[in-house]
N, C-alpha and C positions, 0 to 999 in steps of 0.2 A: 983252330977254337971252334970254327961253326962246324966240324967232325964233331969235338968233343957234344955241343949244346943238345946235338943231334942223339948223341949218342944215350943221355942222359933225357930226353925228353922219350924214348921210344920203352928207354927200362921206366920210367914213371908209366908211360902208355900200360906196359904189363902189368906193371902192379896193382892198377887199376883195372884192367879189366880181372886181372888173378882178386882183388878183392870183391870186386863184381859175382864171381862164378861161385868163390868157398864160403856165403849163404845159401848160394840156392843147391848146392852139393849138402851142406849140413841138415834143411829145410827137407830135401829130397831122403835122408837116409833115416830124417825120424819119421814116425808114423802119424 
């Protein structure tokens, strides 16, 4: 059970980092 919870935390953390990176890439792409 704890292993599954750890996996969920890591997945949420990766999605959180991705949500932070996407706007930066969009702003960097636009002049």
